[in-house]
BAPASE-517223 format. One record per residue: residue in one letter; x, y negated, z negated of N, C-alpha, C, O in turn. Coordinates in steps of 0.02 Angstrom, whole numbers, padded with zeros to 5 digits, always signed. Each point is the difference from the previous one (the first is absolute). Example, Ala and Ser with C-alpha at 12.3 -4.5 7.8 and 13.67 -1.06 7.14 Angstrom:
<recs>
A+00660+00284-00390-00045-00059+00000+00045-00060+00000+00052+00001-00033S-00070-00054+00069+00042-00059-00003-00039-00055-00037+00025-00055-00008
</recs>
This chain:
<recs>
X+06016-05047-04782+00010-00038-00062-00066-00003-00039-00053-00015+00027X+00058+00030-00092-00058-00005-00043+00007-00061-00045+00053-00012-00030X-00106-00027+00026-00001-00058-00044-00050+00013-00056-00059+00012+00012X+00084-00013-00073-00041+00018-00059-00003-00059-00048+00051-00026-00021X-00112+00005+00004-00010-00053-00049-00010+00030-00070-00042+00045-00008X+00080-00068-00040-00011+00019-00070-00042-00055-00031+00022-00057-00006X-00083+00074-00013-00047-00052-00020-00042+00020-00060-00023+00057-00005X+00014-00104-00040-00049+00004-00055-00005-00071-00027+00050-00031-00017X-00111+00005+00013-00007-00069-00022+00012-00009-00074+00004-00057-00025X+00004+00112-00011+00017-00004-00072+00076+00005-00007+00031+00043+00031X-00003-00087-00071+00072+00001-00011+00020+00052-00052-00043+00024-00038X+00106-00008+00035+00026+00044-00051-00016+00073+00009+00001+00039-00048X-00017-00018+00110-00020+00069+00012+00057+00041+00031-00009+00060+00014X+00067-00091-00004+00056+00036+00030+00002-00006+00076+00030+00042+00033X-00061-00094-00007-00003-00010+00073+00069-00013+00029+00021+00035+00047X+00014-00084-00074+00067-00016+00025+00049+00057-00013+00040+00017+00043X-00044+00012-00103+00043+00057-00017-00009+00057+00049+00048+00031+00022X-00111-00017-00004-00014+00055+00046+00023-00016+00070+00028+00043+00034X-00039-00105-00012+00023-00020+00067+00076+00008+00006+00025+00028+00049X+00010-00053-00099+00074+00003+00001+00025+00072+00000+00042+00019+00041X-00069+00021-00086+00027+00068-00009-00023+00049+00054+00036+00047+00016X-00095-00058+00011-00020+00040+00058+00045-00018+00060+00022+00044+00037X-00009-00109-00029+00045-00021+00054+00070+00028-00009+00030+00024+00048X-00005-00027-00109+00067+00026-00014+00001+00076+00011+00049+00027+00028X-00101+00007-00049-00004+00072+00009-00003+00020+00073+00032+00048+00021X-00069-00085+00019-00004+00013+00071+00068-00010+00033+00020+00039+00043X+00015-00092-00063+00066-00013+00030+00050+00055-00017+00046+00015+00038X-00055+00016-00097+00045+00054-00021-00010+00063+00043+00044+00043+00002X-00101-00039+00032-00012+00057+00045+00024-00015+00071-00008+00041+00045X+00038-00100-00036+00025-00018+00066-00046-00044+00040+00015-00017+00057X-00072-00001-00085-00047-00044+00035+00025-00072-00001+00031-00023-00048X-00046-00012+00102+00018-00072+00004-00058-00039-00029-00056+00003+00026X+00069-00041-00079-00053-00031-00040+00010-00075-00005+00055-00025-00012X-00110-00012+00022-00002-00072-00013-00051-00013-00054-00058+00020+00006X+00078-00054-00058-00045-00023-00053-00017-00073+00013+00045-00040+00013X-00109+00023-00017-00021-00070+00008-00030-00023-00066-00050+00028-00024X+00080-00079-00005-00026-00030-00062-00051-00053+00019+00018-00055+00021X-00082+00071-00029-00053-00047+00016-00033-00028-00062-00055-00027+00002X+00089+00032-00058-00025-00025-00065+00040-00062-00019+00061+00003-00006X-00096-00061-00004+00035-00062-00018+00044+00006-00063+00046-00040-00009X-00060+00089-00033+00042+00008-00060+00071+00026+00018+00047-00008-00038X-00041+00037+00097+00065+00023+00024+00029+00057-00041+00061+00009-00001X-00104+00030-00031+00025+00053-00044+00034+00056+00038+00047+00031-00025X-00069-00017+00086+00032+00052+00039+00071-00022+00019+00047+00040-00001X-00040-00103+00019+00065-00028+00017+00048+00005-00059+00057+00021+00007X-00081-00040-00066+00041+00003-00061+00017+00072-00017+00057+00016-00017X-00107+00028+00021+00010+00071-00019+00049+00034+00046+00034+00047-00021X-00030-00070+00083+00047+00030+00048+00070-00030-00006+00046+00020+00036X-00038-00068-00082+00066-00029-00012+00021-00051+00051+00059-00015+00007X-00108-00013+00030+00016-00051+00051-00004-00069-00030-00051-00020-00028X+00106-00017+00033+00003-00069-00023+00002-00046+00060+00043+00006+00043X-00091-00051-00040-00006-00044+00058+00043-00062-00008+00001-00031-00053X+00035+00013+00106+00037-00063+00001-00048-00056+00019-00052+00011+00031X+00071-00072-00050-00040-00058+00020-00004-00003+00076+00051+00003+00035X-00111-00009-00011-00009-00004+00073-00008+00066+00035-00012+00002+00060X+00019+00054-00097-00009+00066+00031-00073+00008+00022-00045-00014-00040X+00032+00035+00101-00070+00009+00022-00032+00059-00037+00033+00049-00016X-00097-00056+00003-00038+00052-00035-00063+00015+00041-00010-00026+00055X-00032+00069-00083-00063+00016+00033-00043-00063+00009-00041-00003+00046X+00049-00046-00089-00038-00063+00005+00015-00035+00066-00046-00019+00036X+00110+00012-00020+00019-00033+00063-00022+00041+00060-00019-00027+00052X+00020+00093-00059-00022+00044+00054-00075-00011+00014-00021-00006+00057X-00019+00004-00111-00072-00009+00008-00017-00070+00027-00048-00009+00037X+00089-00040-00056-00011-00069+00023+00024-00009+00072-00018-00049+00032X+00057+00096-00007+00024-00004+00068+00064-00039+00009+00021-00016+00056X+00012+00000-00113+00062-00039+00003+00063+00043-00004+00056-00026+00002X-00065+00092-00007+00058+00046-00002-00018+00065+00036-00057+00023-00004X+00105+00006+00038-00008+00065+00032+00005+00055-00053+00045-00002-00042X-00089+00051+00045-00001+00053-00050+00067+00037-00003+00022+00020-00053X+00009-00011+00110+00063+00037+00002+00057-00037-00035+00045+00030-00028X-00048-00097+00030+00051-00041-00033-00010-00004-00075+00047-00014-00038X-00109+00028+00016-00016-00006-00072+00012+00064-00038+00000+00000-00062X+00010+00056+00096+00007+00065-00032+00069+00007-00032+00051-00015+00031X-00051+00038-00093+00063+00014-00036+00015+00075+00008-00039+00041-00024X+00094-00023+00056+00015+00071+00012+00025+00035-00063+00027-00032-00046X-00036+00098+00044+00023+00040-00056-00016+00073+00013-00014+00019+00057X+00016+00023-00109-00021+00069+00008-00071+00003+00027-00017+00044+00040X-00024-00090-00063-00065-00014+00029-00001-00076+00009+00018-00037-00046X-00039+00014+00103+00000-00072+00014-00058-00033-00037-00049+00032-00019X+00056-00098+00009-00050-00037-00038-00014-00067+00032+00046-00038+00017X-00110+00022-00008-00022-00067+00018-00021-00033-00066-00053+00017-00026X+00094-00063-00001-00011-00024-00068-00054-00053-00006-00025-00027+00050X+00007+00012-00112-00048-00053-00015+00022-00038-00062+00038+00026-00041X-00062-00087+00036+00010-00039-00062-00063-00041-00012-00051+00009+00035X+00052-00054-00082-00059-00036-00022-00030-00044+00055-00058-00020-00004X+00098+00004+00055-00026-00041+00055-00060+00034+00033-00043-00034+00029X+00040+00099-00032-00054+00037+00032-00068-00016-00032-00052+00011+00032X+00053-00036-00093-00063-00015-00035-00042-00052+00037-00060-00002-00008X+00092-00040+00049-00037-00050+00036-00028+00024+00066-00039-00036+00033X+00058+00096-00013-00019+00024+00067-00075+00010+00008-00027-00013+00053X-00007+00035-00106-00072+00012+00004-00037-00063+00021-00043+00001+00044X+00061-00058-00076-00033-00063+00016+00023-00026+00068-00040-00023+00040X+00105+00026-00027+00028-00028+00062-00024+00037+00062-00007-00030+00053X-00005+00095-00060-00019+00040+00058-00075+00013+00005-00024+00031+00047X-00014-00056-00097-00071+00015-00004-00038-00023+00062-00048+00032+00021X+00069-00088+00008-00036-00028+00058+00031+00018+00067-00023-00023+00052X+00075+00065-00053+00034+00019+00062-00042+00053+00036-00015+00052-00030X-00004-00063+00092-00040+00050+00037+00039+00066+00006+00060+00001+00015X-00095+00054-00027+00031+00065+00006+00053+00014-00052+00046+00040+00012X-00051-00072-00070+00052+00006-00051+00010+00072-00023+00055+00019-00021X-00108+00022+00023+00006+00069-00023+00050+00039+00041+00026+00051-00023X-00012-00074+00085+00044+00037+00045+00073-00020-00005+00043+00031+00032X-00027-00083-00071+00067-00029+00001+00053+00051-00021+00051+00007+00034X-00062+00029-00088+00050+00048-00024+00006+00059+00049+00055+00024+00014X-00111-00001+00012+00001+00055+00049+00041-00020+00061+00039+00040+00026X-00048-00102-00002+00037-00023+00058+00075-00005-00015+00042+00015+00042X-00026-00037-00104+00071-00005-00020+00032+00069-00001+00056+00009+00023X-00091+00040-00052+00025+00069-00002+00010+00027+00070+00046+00039+00012X-00089-00060+00034+00007+00022+00070+00062-00027+00034+00019+00024+00054X+00013-00075-00084+00060-00029+00028+00065+00030-00029+00055-00022+00016X-00062+00073-00059+00059+00031-00029+00043+00032+00054-00026+00034+00045X+00091-00045-00049+00046+00028+00049+00026+00068-00021+00017+00042+00042X-00012-00031-00108+00025+00064-00025-00057+00051-00002-00055-00017-00021X+00067+00078+00043-00052+00051+00001-00010+00033-00069+00034+00049-00016X-00079-00076-00023-00013+00028-00067-00048+00058+00004-00044+00002+00043X+00053+00046-00089-00049+00054-00008-00058-00022-00044-00058+00018+00012X+00075-00057-00063-00051-00023-00048+00010-00074-00016+00056-00023-00011X-00111-00014+00010-00002-00068-00026-00048+00000-00059-00059+00015+00008X+00084-00031-00068-00041+00001-00060-00010-00072-00024+00049-00037-00008X-00111+00018-00003-00017-00069-00019-00025-00001-00072-00048+00033-00017X+00082-00073-00025-00022-00010-00069-00047-00060+00000+00023-00057+00005X-00088+00070-00011-00050-00053+00003-00006-00038-00065+00019+00026-00053X-00046-00088+00055-00013-00036-00062-00054+00034-00041-00042+00036+00027X+00042-00047-00093-00053+00030-00042-00064-00041+00002-00027-00020-00052X+00002+00009+00112-00062-00037+00011-00023+00014+00071+00039+00019+00043X-00104-00029-00031-00027+00010+00067+00003-00068+00036-00051-00034+00008X+00112+00017+00014+00014-00066+00028+00008+00005+00076-00006+00053+00029X+00019-00111+00003+00013-00001+00072+00060+00043+00016+00000+00036+00051X+00052-00038-00094+00060+00040+00013-00016+00075-00006+00027+00040+00039X-00070-00022-00085-00022+00070-00006-00037+00021+00063+00012+00055+00026X-00056-00097-00001-00037+00016+00062+00048+00007+00059-00009+00044+00042X+00060-00088-00039+00052+00006+00052+00034+00068-00005+00011+00034+00051X+00006-00014-00112+00036+00062-00011-00042+00061+00020+00025+00047+00031X-00089-00049-00048-00045+00055+00018-00011+00003+00075-00005+00055+00028X+00002-00112+00004-00009-00003+00072+00061+00028+00036-00005+00029+00054X+00064-00039-00084+00063+00023+00030+00014+00073-00012+00046+00028+00030X-00083+00004-00074+00018+00067-00024-00040+00056+00033-00056-00011+00024X+00086+00069-00022-00035+00060+00024-00034+00037-00058-00048+00036+00011X+00075-00046-00071-00031+00033-00058+00013-00040-00064+00041-00046-00001X-00077+00064-00051+00004-00034-00064+00016+00051-00054-00030+00054-00003X+00077-00071-00040+00011+00039-00061-00020-00043-00059+00022-00057-00006X-00063+00085-00038-00026-00037-00057+00029+00029-00065-00020+00054-00021X+00067-00089-00011+00023+00021-00066-00052-00021-00052-00023-00057-00001X+00004+00103-00042-00050-00013-00051+00025+00024-00068+00021+00058-00007X-00022-00102-00041+00020+00017-00068-00050+00048-00030-00060-00007+00011X+00083+00056-00049-00044+00051-00029-00034-00027-00063+00003+00031-00053X-00036-00088+00060-00039-00030-00054-00070-00014+00025-00009-00013+00059X-00040+00016-00103-00070-00009+00020-00011-00067+00034-00035-00003+00051X+00063-00052-00078-00011-00066+00028+00029-00006+00071-00022-00043+00038X+00070+00084-00022+00031-00003+00066-00049+00022+00055+00010-00015+00058X-00063+00051-00079-00050+00022+00049-00043-00058+00023-00030+00002+00054X+00026-00054-00096-00039-00059+00020+00032-00033+00061+00061-00010+00001X-00100-00005+00047+00026-00033+00060+00017+00048+00056+00012-00022+00056X-00010+00087-00071+00016+00048+00053-00054-00001+00054+00015+00006+00059X-00079-00012-00081-00055-00003+00049+00008-00061+00045-00012+00004+00060X+00031-00061-00090+00010-00061+00039+00057+00009+00050-00004-00022+00058X+00057+00055-00080+00057+00012+00044-00021+00045+00059+00020-00012+00057X-00059+00063-00072-00023+00044+00054-00044-00038+00049+00005+00011+00060X-00046-00056-00085-00043-00041+00044+00043-00045+00045-00016-00009+00059X+00069-00019-00087+00045-00043+00039+00034+00039+00055+00004-00022+00057X+00021+00082-00075+00033+00043+00050-00049+00017+00056+00018+00001+00058X-00080+00014-00077-00051+00018+00049-00016-00060+00045-00011+00008+00060X+00009-00068-00089-00013-00061+00039+00055-00013+00051-00014-00017+00058X+00077+00025-00080+00057-00009+00045-00003+00052+00056+00014-00015+00058X-00033+00076-00076-00004+00053+00050-00053-00017+00054+00012+00011+00059X-00068-00037-00081-00055-00015+00046+00016-00059+00045-00016+00000+00059X+00048-00052-00088+00006-00063+00036+00068-00011+00034+00004-00033+00051X+00049+00061-00081+00066-00019+00024+00047+00058+00015+00044-00006+00042X-00054+00063-00075+00049+00054+00006-00035+00068-00005+00001+00031-00052X-00032-00009+00107-00038+00063-00001+00041+00061-00019-00027+00051-00022X+00094-00055+00031+00043+00057-00014+00019+00007-00074+00031+00049-00019X-00049-00098-00022+00021-00001-00070-00032+00057-00039-00061+00010+00003X+00102+00027-00040-00026+00054-00042+00031-00005-00070+00052-00032-00009X-00084+00062-00039+00029+00005-00067+00047+00060+00001-00022+00058+00006X+00086-00072-00012+00050+00053+00004+00009+00038-00064+00022+00058+00001X-00039-00089-00058+00008+00035-00063-00008-00045-00060+00003-00061+00005X-00013+00093-00062-00006-00035-00064+00053+00030-00047+00001+00060-00012X+00043-00104-00014+00051+00021-00047-00023-00017-00070-00011-00059-00015X+00004+00108-00028-00018-00012-00070+00063-00012-00040+00044+00043-00004X-00038-00103-00025+00060-00020-00036-00012-00003-00075-00057+00000-00023X+00113-00003-00014-00002-00005-00073-00045+00055-00030-00040-00011-00045X+00049+00071+00073-00044+00056-00018+00031+00042-00056+00059+00015+00001X-00101+00004-00048+00020+00044-00055-00053+00055-00005-00056-00012-00022X+00074+00072+00042-00048+00055+00003-00027+00019-00069-00051+00034-00005X+00085-00057-00048-00024+00016-00067-00060-00042-00021-00036+00018-00046X+00025-00074+00080-00055-00045-00018-00062+00017+00040+00002+00007+00061X-00058+00001-00097-00064+00017+00032-00020-00052+00051-00023+00016+00054X+00030-00080-00073-00022-00054+00045+00038+00002+00066-00028-00014+00053X+00092+00031-00056+00040+00004+00061-00026+00055+00045-00006-00008+00061X-00011+00065-00090-00026+00056+00039-00069-00018+00029-00016+00020+00056X-00024-00057-00094-00065-00021+00024+00005-00050+00058-00037+00004+00049X+00085-00050-00055+00012-00048+00054+00022+00036+00064-00023-00015+00055X+00068+00063-00063+00024+00039+00057-00059+00037+00034-00004+00003+00061X-00040+00024-00102-00059+00036+00026-00046-00048+00038-00026+00016+00053X+00017-00077-00082-00044-00050+00032+00029-00021+00067-00037-00008+00049X+00102-00002-00047+00032-00021+00063-00004+00055+00052-00010-00013+00060X+00017+00076-00081-00004+00056+00046-00070+00004+00030-00007+00019+00058X-00044-00035-00098-00068-00001+00026-00011-00059+00047-00035+00007+00051X+00064-00065-00068-00009-00060+00041+00038+00003+00066-00022-00027+00050X+00080+00060-00052+00043+00006+00059+00015+00073+00014+00057+00022-00009X-00107+00017+00031+00011+00072+00010+00055+00014+00051-00001-00026+00055X+00049+00067-00076+00055+00019+00044+00053-00053+00008+00047+00009+00039X-00053-00065-00074+00047-00056+00009+00047-00011-00059+00051-00034+00007X-00067+00061-00065+00042-00011-00059+00062+00045+00004-00006+00061+00008X+00065-00092-00014+00062+00040+00002+00000+00051-00056-00021-00015-00056X+00044+00075+00071+00004+00052-00051+00050-00020-00055-00009+00019-00058X+00060-00056+00077+00051-00022-00048-00022-00065-00033-00020-00047+00034X+00022+00045-00100-00014-00061-00037+00066-00029-00025+00050+00035-00006X-00052-00100-00010+00059-00034-00025-00010-00013-00075-00047-00035-00019X+00091+00062-00022-00008-00007-00072+00030-00065-00025+00038-00033+00035X-00055+00015-00097+00031-00058-00032+00075+00013-00006+00021+00056-00016X+00019-00107+00029+00072+00011-00001+00037-00065-00015-00013-00052+00031X+00058+00056-00080+00042-00058-00015+00046-00015+00059+00014-00058+00014X+00009+00110+00020+00045-00009+00057-00032-00041+00055+00033-00042+00032X-00099+00053-00019-00035-00039+00051-00006-00073-00019+00001-00044+00043X-00007+00031-00107-00004-00069-00026+00068-00034+00005+00005-00059+00016X+00048+00096-00031+00067-00028-00002+00031-00012+00068+00035-00049+00010X-00050+00094+00038+00035-00001+00065-00003-00068+00035+00051-00022+00026X-00109-00013-00024-00003-00064+00035+00048-00053-00028+00025-00042+00037X-00012+00045-00103+00045-00050-00030+00072+00009+00024+00041-00045-00006X-00026+00104+00033+00066+00013+00029-00001-00006+00076+00050+00012+00033X-00109-00029-00005-00006-00006+00073+00008+00066+00035+00028+00003+00055X-00053+00051-00086+00010+00067+00029-00066+00038+00003-00044-00009-00043X+00038+00051+00094-00056+00047+00000+00016+00057-00049+00056+00004-00025X-00104+00038+00012+00008+00052-00051+00054+00051+00020+00032+00030-00044X-00023-00019+00108+00049+00049+00023+00072-00024-00011+00045+00039-00012X-00036-00105+00017+00066-00028-00013+00012-00011-00075+00056+00005-00024X-00110-00019-00012+00007-00015-00072+00007+00064-00041+00047+00008-00038X-00095+00038+00046+00003+00063-00037-00025+00056+00046-00057+00021-00004X+00102+00004+00046-00021+00049+00051-00024+00066-00028-00037+00036+00034X+00057-00020-00095-00021+00064-00029-00059-00006-00047-00017+00046-00037X-00015-00104+00037-00056-00013-00046-00065+00031+00025-00006+00018+00059X-00042-00012-00104-00065+00028+00018-00035-00042+00054-00026+00029+00047X+00024-00096-00054-00034-00039+00053+00034+00005+00068-00034-00004+00051X+00100+00014-00050+00034+00009+00064-00025+00064+00034-00013+00001+00060X+00005+00052-00100-00026+00063+00027-00072-00008+00023-00021+00029+00050X-00018-00069-00088-00070-00011+00018-00007-00039+00065-00040+00018+00043X+00079-00071-00035-00004-00038+00062+00027+00040+00059-00024-00008+00057X+00074+00049-00070+00025+00044+00053-00055+00048+00023-00007+00015+00059X-00033+00009-00107-00055+00046+00017-00055-00037+00039-00029+00029+00046X+00015-00091-00064-00050-00039+00037+00023-00011+00072-00039+00005+00047X+00104-00021-00038+00027-00007+00067-00009+00065+00039-00018-00001+00059X+00029+00057-00091-00011+00065+00032-00073+00008+00022-00013+00027+00054X-00033-00049-00096-00071+00004+00018-00016-00045+00060-00037+00020+00045X+00067-00080-00043-00010-00046+00056+00026+00031+00064-00034-00001+00052X+00094+00028-00054+00030+00030+00060-00039+00062+00023-00008+00010+00060X-00015+00029-00107-00041+00058+00018-00065-00021+00033-00022+00030+00049X-00008-00083-00076-00061-00027+00030+00011-00024+00070-00042+00010+00044X+00099-00043-00033+00017-00025+00067+00006+00058+00049-00023-00004+00057X+00055+00058-00079+00009+00058+00044-00068+00031+00017-00012+00022+00056X-00031-00020-00108-00066+00031+00012-00042-00042+00047-00042+00026+00037X+00054-00093-00038-00039-00045+00043+00031-00009+00068-00031-00025+00047X+00095+00047-00041+00037-00013+00062-00013+00051+00054+00028-00005+00055
</recs>
């Protein structure tokens, strides 16, 4: 089982969109996929079309220890451990808990279903929950918007990943960088892509994700891009990224 954290402390870079559609793409190849919504905004839960009933357990209850992870998972083409606004209090509530960084990793270790991939949508901040997610993961995928300002904070994110690797998770690696909202016609986009390629040699996915109305619309229907517009350009792009991930796994296996 591979556990991959989708992380970037800057919002609006396509982090949730990439987590959902990579997960959906992997499931379409026959892989058993669990998505974990670790963002208090619950955007992954909403985008996947999951509506929570009152009293339904979420990742918040799992982290607090009041719910079993297996009971909180919503089954589907790809399973989902959902989140809602209650998760926003977890950072403060768990801040003083000894070994808090290990809580999510321990919960994932209690999964009864044999998943091939567990994908974690991290909050857009370097919080306790983000540290938990990085500690639980074998690799990190960083979605980065193809804008100059999106490069700000990348060095800090790399430092955080390195810190987690040294202190809590020696096996953690950067699995890849997805360049989103890319337009090859714009000079700045090409320059950002070049800068990222220099900063993360051999880690930037060959496939970029272009601006797309379909990607913006799909979450409002609670659908991934393959269910919403399977013949669209972004569907083909995410399918290609999934192919790159699977090829990388074979090369590393």
